LUMPALO-638485 format. One record per residue (C-alpha): residue number from 1; residue in one letter; x, y, z. Coordinates in Angstrom, 2 decimals. Layout:
<mitis>
(NUM A (X Y Z))
...
</mitis>
This chain:
<mitis>
(1 M (-41.18 -63.18 -77.00))
(2 G (-43.34 -64.83 -74.32))
(3 S (-41.02 -63.62 -71.56))
(4 L (-41.07 -60.08 -72.95))
(5 F (-44.87 -60.12 -73.06))
(6 I (-45.08 -61.20 -69.40))
(7 L (-42.63 -58.49 -68.38))
(8 L (-44.62 -55.80 -70.16))
(9 V (-47.88 -56.97 -68.59))
(10 C (-46.30 -56.91 -65.10))
(11 L (-44.97 -53.41 -65.66))
(12 A (-48.37 -52.23 -66.88))
(13 V (-50.16 -53.70 -63.86))
(14 S (-47.59 -52.20 -61.48))
(15 T (-47.92 -48.75 -63.06))
(16 A (-51.73 -48.91 -63.01))
(17 T (-51.70 -49.94 -59.33))
(18 S (-49.34 -47.10 -58.42))
(19 T (-51.48 -44.57 -60.31))
(20 A (-54.68 -45.82 -58.68))
(21 R (-53.10 -45.54 -55.23))
(22 A (-52.00 -41.96 -55.91))
(23 Q (-55.43 -40.99 -57.16))
(24 Y (-57.07 -42.62 -54.15))
(25 L (-54.96 -40.66 -51.66))
(26 S (-55.94 -37.43 -53.43))
(27 N (-59.65 -38.24 -53.41))
(28 L (-60.48 -39.19 -49.86))
(29 E (-63.62 -38.51 -47.84))
(30 A (-62.21 -39.44 -44.43))
(31 R (-64.27 -38.47 -41.42))
(32 A (-63.75 -38.81 -37.68))
(33 D (-64.50 -42.55 -37.52))
(34 D (-62.43 -43.56 -40.55))
(35 P (-59.02 -45.20 -40.05))
(36 L (-56.51 -42.55 -41.12))
(37 F (-52.91 -42.06 -40.02))
(38 A (-53.02 -38.29 -39.58))
(39 T (-49.45 -37.39 -38.59))
(40 Y (-47.32 -35.48 -41.07))
(41 A (-43.58 -34.82 -41.25))
(42 A (-41.00 -33.35 -43.61))
(43 P (-39.55 -35.51 -46.41))
(44 T (-36.22 -37.04 -45.42))
(45 D (-34.22 -34.85 -47.83))
(46 R (-35.52 -31.72 -46.06))
(47 S (-35.46 -32.95 -42.46))
(48 R (-32.93 -32.49 -39.66))
(49 F (-32.89 -35.04 -36.88))
(50 A (-32.46 -32.89 -33.79))
(51 I (-35.25 -30.40 -34.64))
(52 D (-37.64 -32.52 -36.71))
(53 Q (-41.30 -32.48 -35.67))
(54 G (-44.33 -34.53 -36.58))
(55 Y (-47.62 -32.61 -36.87))
(56 H (-50.70 -34.56 -35.84))
(57 F (-53.99 -33.35 -37.32))
(58 R (-56.50 -33.51 -34.47))
(59 Y (-59.70 -33.24 -36.48))
(60 Y (-61.80 -36.01 -34.97))
(61 D (-62.18 -35.29 -31.22))
(62 D (-65.31 -33.31 -30.31))
(63 A (-63.82 -32.41 -26.92))
(64 E (-60.70 -30.77 -28.39))
(65 A (-60.02 -27.85 -30.72))
(66 I (-59.24 -28.74 -34.33))
(67 A (-55.48 -28.22 -34.53))
(68 F (-52.09 -29.50 -35.57))
(69 T (-50.30 -30.73 -32.46))
(70 T (-46.59 -31.42 -31.97))
(71 A (-44.30 -32.78 -29.28))
(72 A (-42.23 -29.61 -28.92))
(73 A (-43.29 -27.01 -31.51))
(74 G (-46.62 -26.05 -29.97))
(75 V (-50.22 -26.36 -31.16))
(76 L (-51.40 -24.62 -34.34))
(77 G (-55.10 -23.92 -34.71))
(78 T (-57.63 -21.53 -36.24))
(79 A (-60.84 -20.14 -34.75))
(80 F (-63.78 -18.80 -36.76))
(81 H (-66.04 -16.07 -35.31))
(82 A (-69.39 -14.79 -36.59))
(83 D (-72.42 -13.27 -34.88))
(84 G (-70.76 -13.57 -31.47))
(85 R (-70.11 -17.30 -31.85))
(86 V (-66.66 -18.95 -31.80))
(87 R (-66.12 -22.21 -33.68))
(88 L (-63.10 -24.30 -32.64))
(89 R (-64.06 -27.98 -32.18))
(90 P (-65.55 -30.52 -34.59))
(91 A (-68.76 -30.45 -32.55))
(92 D (-68.96 -26.66 -33.04))
(93 M (-68.96 -26.89 -36.83))
(94 A (-71.94 -26.91 -39.15))
(95 E (-69.97 -29.66 -40.94))
(96 P (-66.96 -31.17 -39.11))
(97 P (-63.66 -31.70 -40.96))
(98 V (-63.43 -34.15 -43.85))
(99 V (-59.93 -35.11 -45.01))
(100 T (-59.81 -35.07 -48.82))
(101 A (-56.10 -35.87 -49.40))
(102 S (-53.40 -37.30 -47.15))
(103 Y (-49.72 -38.03 -47.82))
(104 N (-46.69 -38.34 -45.56))
(105 D (-46.00 -34.59 -45.58))
(106 L (-49.36 -32.93 -46.37))
(107 V (-53.07 -33.05 -45.75))
(108 R (-56.04 -31.34 -47.40))
(109 Y (-59.44 -31.02 -45.74))
(110 R (-62.69 -29.09 -45.75))
(111 L (-65.13 -27.99 -43.07))
(112 R (-68.07 -25.65 -42.56))
(113 P (-67.80 -23.49 -39.44))
(114 F (-71.20 -21.98 -40.29))
(115 D (-73.95 -23.08 -42.68))
(116 D (-72.98 -20.82 -45.60))
(117 L (-69.20 -20.87 -45.17))
(118 V (-66.89 -23.51 -46.65))
(119 V (-63.26 -23.66 -45.53))
(120 E (-60.74 -25.67 -47.53))
(121 G (-57.42 -26.23 -45.78))
(122 H (-54.05 -27.34 -47.11))
(123 F (-51.32 -28.08 -44.54))
(124 Q (-47.80 -29.07 -45.58))
(125 V (-44.66 -29.79 -43.61))
(126 Y (-42.08 -28.52 -46.09))
(127 S (-39.03 -29.07 -43.88))
(128 S (-38.04 -29.49 -40.24))
(129 Q (-38.02 -25.70 -40.00))
(130 L (-41.09 -24.74 -42.04))
(131 A (-44.77 -25.73 -42.00))
(132 L (-47.36 -24.01 -44.21))
(133 H (-51.12 -23.76 -43.78))
(134 E (-53.40 -22.27 -46.44))
(135 L (-57.09 -21.56 -45.84))
(136 R (-59.58 -20.80 -48.63))
(137 V (-62.87 -19.46 -47.28))
(138 T (-65.94 -19.35 -49.55))
(139 N (-69.37 -17.86 -48.99))
(140 S (-71.72 -20.50 -50.40))
(141 G (-74.87 -18.62 -49.39))
(142 S (-76.93 -15.84 -50.94))
(143 S (-76.11 -13.01 -48.51))
(144 P (-72.86 -11.20 -47.60))
(145 I (-71.04 -12.59 -44.56))
(146 T (-68.54 -10.97 -42.20))
(147 L (-66.18 -13.54 -40.68))
(148 D (-63.38 -13.10 -38.15))
(149 V (-60.55 -15.62 -38.62))
(150 T (-57.94 -15.98 -35.87))
(151 P (-54.98 -18.31 -36.48))
(152 Y (-53.30 -19.05 -33.15))
(153 L (-50.24 -20.79 -31.74))
(154 A (-50.17 -22.23 -28.21))
(155 H (-46.58 -22.64 -27.03))
(156 E (-44.24 -22.01 -24.11))
(157 F (-42.57 -18.89 -25.48))
(158 E (-40.72 -15.82 -24.27))
(159 G (-40.54 -12.23 -25.51))
(160 P (-42.88 -12.16 -28.55))
(161 R (-41.96 -9.30 -30.90))
(162 Q (-44.15 -8.21 -33.81))
(163 S (-42.39 -7.25 -37.04))
(164 D (-42.66 -3.74 -38.47))
(165 D (-44.93 -4.96 -41.29))
(166 R (-47.18 -6.63 -38.64))
(167 R (-47.25 -9.97 -40.49))
(168 A (-44.83 -11.87 -38.23))
(169 V (-44.18 -12.51 -34.55))
(170 H (-40.71 -13.61 -33.45))
(171 F (-40.25 -15.42 -30.14))
(172 E (-37.83 -17.62 -28.22))
(173 H (-38.40 -20.97 -26.57))
(174 E (-36.53 -23.98 -25.25))
(175 E (-36.66 -27.45 -26.74))
(176 Q (-34.75 -30.05 -24.75))
(177 P (-33.37 -33.12 -26.59))
(178 D (-34.60 -36.62 -25.88))
(179 S (-32.54 -39.18 -23.96))
(180 W (-31.34 -40.94 -27.15))
(181 T (-29.87 -37.68 -28.48))
(182 I (-28.06 -37.03 -25.20))
(183 R (-26.87 -40.63 -24.83))
(184 H (-25.36 -40.68 -28.33))
(185 G (-23.76 -37.27 -28.06))
(186 V (-25.68 -35.74 -30.98))
(187 P (-25.07 -31.97 -31.11))
(188 F (-28.13 -29.85 -30.35))
(189 V (-29.19 -26.33 -29.45))
(190 A (-31.85 -26.13 -26.73))
(191 R (-32.51 -22.39 -27.07))
(192 R (-34.47 -21.72 -30.25))
(193 Q (-35.83 -18.74 -32.14))
(194 S (-39.06 -19.17 -34.09))
(195 V (-41.49 -17.08 -36.11))
(196 F (-45.28 -17.26 -36.51))
(197 L (-46.39 -15.34 -39.60))
(198 V (-49.20 -14.73 -42.06))
(199 D (-49.10 -13.56 -45.67))
(200 E (-51.03 -10.31 -45.15))
(201 A (-51.07 -7.80 -42.33))
(202 P (-53.77 -8.64 -39.75))
(203 A (-56.25 -6.25 -38.20))
(204 A (-54.59 -7.00 -34.86))
(205 F (-52.17 -9.25 -33.03))
(206 G (-52.47 -10.46 -29.46))
(207 H (-50.66 -12.67 -26.96))
(208 A (-51.47 -14.12 -23.56))
(209 G (-49.26 -15.76 -20.97))
(210 P (-49.68 -19.10 -19.21))
(211 A (-52.67 -19.75 -16.94))
(212 G (-52.88 -17.33 -14.04))
(213 R (-51.02 -14.53 -15.83))
(214 E (-53.54 -13.44 -18.47))
(215 A (-54.55 -10.24 -16.73))
(216 N (-51.22 -8.51 -17.24))
(217 A (-49.89 -10.50 -20.21))
(218 T (-52.60 -10.04 -22.83))
(219 E (-52.03 -7.24 -25.31))
(220 T (-53.37 -6.25 -28.72))
(221 G (-52.23 -3.76 -31.26))
(222 Q (-48.51 -3.54 -30.69))
(223 R (-48.36 -1.44 -33.87))
(224 G (-50.76 1.49 -34.08))
(225 V (-54.29 1.82 -32.79))
(226 V (-56.50 -1.26 -32.63))
(227 D (-60.26 -0.92 -32.62))
(228 A (-62.27 -2.32 -29.73))
(229 E (-63.82 -5.01 -31.93))
(230 S (-60.45 -6.59 -32.80))
(231 S (-59.39 -6.49 -29.18))
(232 A (-62.65 -8.17 -28.11))
(233 V (-62.28 -10.94 -30.71))
(234 L (-58.77 -11.82 -29.52))
(235 R (-59.66 -11.67 -25.84))
(236 R (-62.71 -13.84 -26.45))
(237 L (-60.51 -16.43 -28.21))
(238 F (-58.00 -16.51 -25.35))
(239 D (-60.80 -16.82 -22.77))
(240 V (-62.45 -19.74 -24.57))
(241 L (-59.18 -21.61 -25.12))
(242 R (-58.20 -21.19 -21.47))
(243 D (-61.58 -21.55 -19.74))
(244 E (-62.49 -24.71 -21.67))
(245 S (-59.02 -26.25 -21.20))
(246 L (-58.31 -26.38 -24.93))
(247 V (-54.65 -25.44 -24.38))
(248 A (-52.19 -26.55 -21.70))
(249 D (-51.97 -24.37 -18.59))
(250 S (-48.22 -23.95 -19.14))
(251 A (-48.66 -22.61 -22.68))
(252 G (-48.92 -19.02 -23.76))
(253 M (-50.94 -18.02 -26.83))
(254 L (-50.20 -15.94 -29.93))
(255 A (-52.97 -14.97 -32.35))
(256 F (-53.66 -12.84 -35.41))
(257 H (-57.07 -11.33 -36.15))
(258 H (-58.21 -11.17 -39.78))
(259 R (-61.61 -9.88 -40.86))
(260 M (-63.12 -11.21 -44.09))
(261 V (-66.15 -9.65 -45.77))
(262 L (-67.44 -12.14 -48.32))
(263 D (-70.08 -11.50 -50.94))
(264 P (-72.13 -14.51 -52.16))
(265 G (-69.84 -16.85 -54.10))
(266 A (-66.69 -14.96 -53.10))
(267 T (-63.54 -16.73 -51.90))
(268 K (-60.70 -15.31 -49.82))
(269 R (-57.39 -16.92 -48.96))
(270 L (-55.10 -16.74 -45.94))
(271 R (-51.66 -18.34 -45.68))
(272 I (-50.13 -19.05 -42.28))
</mitis>
């Protein structure tokens, strides 16, 4: 009976410790100076070696845009525009990012791009071929707010093509294998096709080529007529990213423009 009692106590302590750890990881308040391993990858049962990517959440560097960076799948970020101001970096924000949950394949965070706007983000690497990013934007103030949200992807791509429903952009790119893959004869495909998409049709879509080619490579409104405001928002984003060296010179840029009109207390969601 004594042995059984000890076993039960050990099991109870182990279960309590595991539960406490899980609750802790879901209730973080990690800021820029806190020690946090902020790289996320697909669970092993949904990963494929040759194309797997880790996504590093760059939320702590005031000199860089807040974004998810990868070795070969580009840089995923979101800009917030209001009253002629563009917010991209932690230093730009009324409240910089705070990580509230972090696991091996997902991260949740919040930030305030402007005083009366709260953004809650949820990023998950579902598989080696799919990463999801949800944004919930809330007006915490007492007056209506108009906010322009522009998710963007910086990547070395070719031939972007917008879908008929305007929610997706298909493009091609090359991803060369590392030396270990070549040395061990692991099969791979260097030429890839990818898609950048959102869950609702944007006001506009735009793309810009690598540095030095913006003048004849930037377009907006591949489907229908785009108003001058949408075009200006996208061009302003591309100019800031390029002029302030927030993307690599060799990278092109894809971006969607969404306009949110938020009454006090209202929340709107965007999935990327």
